[in-house]
Structure formats: C-alpha cells, structure tokens
N, C-alpha and C positions, 0 to 999 in steps of 0.2 A: 390771815392772810396763809393762800396757799404757799408751801414750798416748790421753787423753781424747778426743783427734779419731779413733783409731783405728775408724772404726764398723766396720770389717770383722770384727777381734778380737774388738769385744763381741759384737756379731751371733753369731760364731759361737759363742760360750759360751752365749749365749743359746738357740741351736737346741741346743746340747749338752745344758743343763740341760734344756729342755725334753723333748728325746728321751725321756732316761733317766726324767724322772717320766713321760712317756707311757706307756713299756715296762711301767712295771710298774702302773700304776693300769689300763691295758685290755685289758693281758695281751697286748699287741703285739709284733709283730716291726717294726721301725721301720728305717727307712735316710735317709740323707741322700740328696738328691734330686740326681738326674743332672745332669752339663751341662747335655741338652737339658729336661728336667724343671724346671730352676734357675732357664731365660729363659725356662720359663711359670709362675714364682711360685711354684714347686713346693720348699720351700727341705725339706721332708720328706715323703715318704711311711711306710704302716705299713698292715697287715692285722695283722687280730684274729677269732675264731669270733666270729661275732654272739649275742648274751648272750640272744635269744630260741631261738637255732636252732644248735647245736655243730654242726651239718653244715655252716652255711653260712660263706664266708669274706668279709668284710666289705675294703674297700680305701678309703679315704680319701687328701686329702694336706693339708699346712698351709703357710702361710707363718708364718715368727716375726717377728714385730716387737720391737727391745729396744729399750726404755729409755723412761724417764718422758715424754719428747714426744711420745709415743704413748696414755698414758694416766693419767685423774686419777681418784684415788677420791673418793667422796663418803660418807662414813660416816651422815650425815643424813640420806640420802636413798635409803642402801642401791646406789649402784649403783656401776659404772665407767663414764665416760667416753671413747671412743675416739676422739682427733681425728687429722688428720692421714692422713685413711682414704678419701685421692680416686684410690686405686688397687685399692681395695676391689675394686668391681666388674669391673674390668679382668682383675682377680687370679682373680675366679668365672666369668668369660665364657671366660678361657684353657684351662679345665680341663675335663676327660671328667666330671666329679663332681663331689660339694658340697664346695668348699672350706674346710676348718677354718681361722680366725687366731687366731692364739696371740697375745697379748701379755703379754710377761713384762717386770714392772716389778723393781726392785731389791727386790723382796722377797720372802717365801716362798713367797706364792702365784702360779699363775700363771693368766690368766685366759683365756678361749677365747671366739671369738664363730661362729656360722655364719650365713654372708649367706642369702639368697633369692633366685635367680636373678629374679625377677620386681618387683622393689625398680626403680624407676624411675629413681631418687637417691639415691647415698650420700654424706651430708655427716657426720654426727655419729652417733656410734652410740653408746648406750646399752645397758648390759646388767647382768642384779643383781650384785650386788657378790658374790653365792655363785657364782657362773657361773666356777668353778675347777676346777683339774684334781684328779679325786680320783677313787675308786675309783667312784663312779657315773658318771663319762663311759662306762664299758664301757655302760651303760644306752642314754644318751644317743646315744653315737655310732653304736649298733648303729640305733636308732630313725631319724637322720639318713640313715644309708647305705639303709633302708627305706625312708623317705617320700618322697626322690627319685629313686625311682622308682614314682612314683603316675604317671605318664604311663601305665605300661604296666600299672596292676591298677585300672582304673577301675570304682567302680560301678554299676551299673543303678537310674537313677531310679526310683520308686516311686510306685505312682498309691493314696492314699489313701481307704477305702471309706469312704464317709457311709451306708451304711445300718443302717438300725436294728436295733439287735439284736446289729451289730457287736461295740459297746465289750465287751460280755460274752466275746468270744471274741478280744479282745485281754488284758483281764485273765488268759484263762488261757492266754496265751501268754507274757505276763508272766511266769506262776509255772513255766512249766514250762522257760525259760532262766535260771531262778533257781538250777534245779539241773544246769546245764550248764554247762561248760567252755569258754569262746569262744577260738581263739585270736586275736589280731589282729597282723597284718603289723610295727604301730609300736609296741606294747606289750606284747606276747608271751599270758598267760594270764592272762581276765579272769572277774574271779565277779561275777557281779549279785545286789545283794544289796539286804535290804527298806528301804535307804535310798535305793535310785534311786526307788521306789517312791512314798514320802515325799515325794523332791522333786518329782518331776512331779504329785503333787495336793496339793502344799499350797497353803495358805490366803493369800490375796493374789494368786492368780493370778485370770485372769477363767475363767468357764466352758470358754467357746470355746477358750482357749491351752490348759486341763488336759483339755478332750474330744480335742484333735489331738493333745497328747501321748501319750495313752493309746491313740487307733486307731494311732500312731507305730508303739508297740512291737509290732505285729504284722510288721514290717519290722527290728527294730533289730536281728535274730540278721545278716540280711546285712549292713549298713553295717558292723557288729562286725568283720565278717572280710574286711574292706576299707581298703584306704588313703585318709582325709579328701581332700578340697582343700586345706588349711590348716591347723597345729597351734599349738598356743600352751601355755607352760607360764606356771600361776600361783602364786600361796601358796606360793611355793617358803620352803624353811626348814631348819634346821640343829638339832638338840639332840645335847648328850653324855652318854651314861649308861653308867656303870661301863666305861670303855673301849670302848664304843660309836657311833659315830658313827649317826645315824638322820635321814634326809631325807625330806622328807613334800612334795608336791606337785600341783597337781591338773592332767591333761592337758585342755586343749579340744580338739575335732575339731570344725572345721569341715565341713559337706556343703554347698558350695553351692547344691544345685540338684536337693539328694535328694530332692524330694517332690512329688507334682502332688495338687493340690485345686483340684476345677471348672474342670480343665485350664487351671491357672495351677501355675506352679513354684514354691517356696519352698526357700531354706534352711533350714537348724538346724544345732545343734548337740549335741554328747554331752560329758558330764564325765565323767574319768574319776580315782576318787585312786590316788595310788601311794606306793608307800613303798619307802625302799633301805638295807639298812643292812651298814656295815660297819667294820673296825676302825679308831677312833678314829689310833692311830698306824701305819696303813697303811705308810707313806714308809717304817717300821724294820722289819715284819715280814717274814717269808717269806711272799708275797700266795699266795693260789689261789682261783681262783675260787671256792671252796665258801665262800669267806670273804664275800663279795657275796649280799645277800637282795635279793631283787627281788617285790614284791606291789605 
C-alpha cells in the first residue's frame, strides 16, 4: 500500500482513474501529458469527435487534482466546493485551449470544472454536485471546445426596427423558423417550439418588453447560428427511468451588445431547453455514440 504522504503515487492513481473514465464517457483518445505539457499544468490531453459534427475533432487538456483536500461536497446545497485552487488561473493561462480541471475525491464520482479565462480572481469554486464525468460530458465538452472559439465567430449587432406594422412581419418570421432546424455551434440542432412564443408573450411582462422581444424574433435565426458572449447552465437535473438516465438543463446564451434600439446597444439572452439520455450503467456497458441521445 502506498504511503499516505506519497502524493505522486496518489496523484498518478487519480489520473489513471480519470483517464479511464473519460475515455469511455467521452469516446475520447486520452493520453498522459508529455514532460513539456506537464510543466504547463496539463496532466492529460484528450481528443474526441464533436457531438454536433462528427467530422470535427476536438482537443482539450486537463489537470487532475486528487484528494479530499481539494473538494468538499455539500449535499444540502447540492454543490461541490473546490478549495486550494490558487493555481487554477495559472493553469488556464498557460494553455492554448480551455483547460478542464478534474477533481477526484475518494468516492465513485469524478467532478469536473471548466474555468473562464476572463475571470479576474479565483479563490473558491462552486460547481453543481451533478457536474461529474458521465456520457453527458461528450456534449458538454463539445460545447466548450466550440465556445472558446467565440473570438473567431462573432455575431453582427442587429438594428431593431420600430416601424409600425413591423410586428406583423416578425410574427410571420417566428412562424417560419418554427418549421426550420437551426444549427447552433455550441448546442447543435435546435427546434423552435410554441413554448418559446408563449414565453415571450407571457403575462407579467410589460408591453414594451413584450414588443421588443417580438421584434427581435426577426433576427433570432442570425443569433442562433453564432456563438454568444457567455453561456450558463441552469436547472440541471437527473432522473433514472428503466435503466436510462435523463439529464435536463437550460442553456442561457447571453449576447452582450446584440441589438441596437434608437442608436443604443442592448444585451439580451436566449434560453434553450436541453435533454440528454444515456444508459445508467454506462460504465459497465460497451458504450457507443448511438447510446447517447441529445435533444
């Protein structure tokens, strides 16, 4: 048995566990970081086909943190708190692609975290306790790979028309895109449903905000085909049903200066419902990409 103080041995074991789990869950080719990569805080490097486009190969890197000194689980708040992360910013700054931080506790699950290069200071990180390595990371990591290319895929600011009668045209545009499948870089194929129209026109919104949202519908396809400024996941939940795990979440896409109204720029957000299904016992099965459904 390794000595408890032998941090190298424990760290190597944590990296091996992470690599094995990641290889199955993300359908990835995983390698230990080379000597030069390790000096840049890259313990593992992995490549995989993009979940939204199997002709695109994604490449990400990760540092593995092993031990309970790094992570504290709070079941009451459903969060995992990561301490001792003073070098996280350094890790992200040293790599040419978005670094993924894996935190391994002495339990079955392996938690993961993706940092934001634009964060000024990182002291303590809180992530959903459900943010663990499962087949849903194939979708999540494909999204991260695309998201960090936002500098090369900027959307064009759209000017909102305030002309009378324009709302009628916007309603027609909204109905038109309901019959269109839109390909989004970080989400994949999107279907516009009646739920979106009900959300925009719901009671409780002011007439002014309702009108602006309807007028923005004319430009909705333009924004949905490009990367946003920022993304966030909310209301992530998991349920098991007859051997299948179903993850639901909402993706909030923020466009900081997307719309011009009366010569003033305004930001707005688009909310997308996402569902991912995969076998609950995926780690024990011969998992293939056909076993992971993404809607």
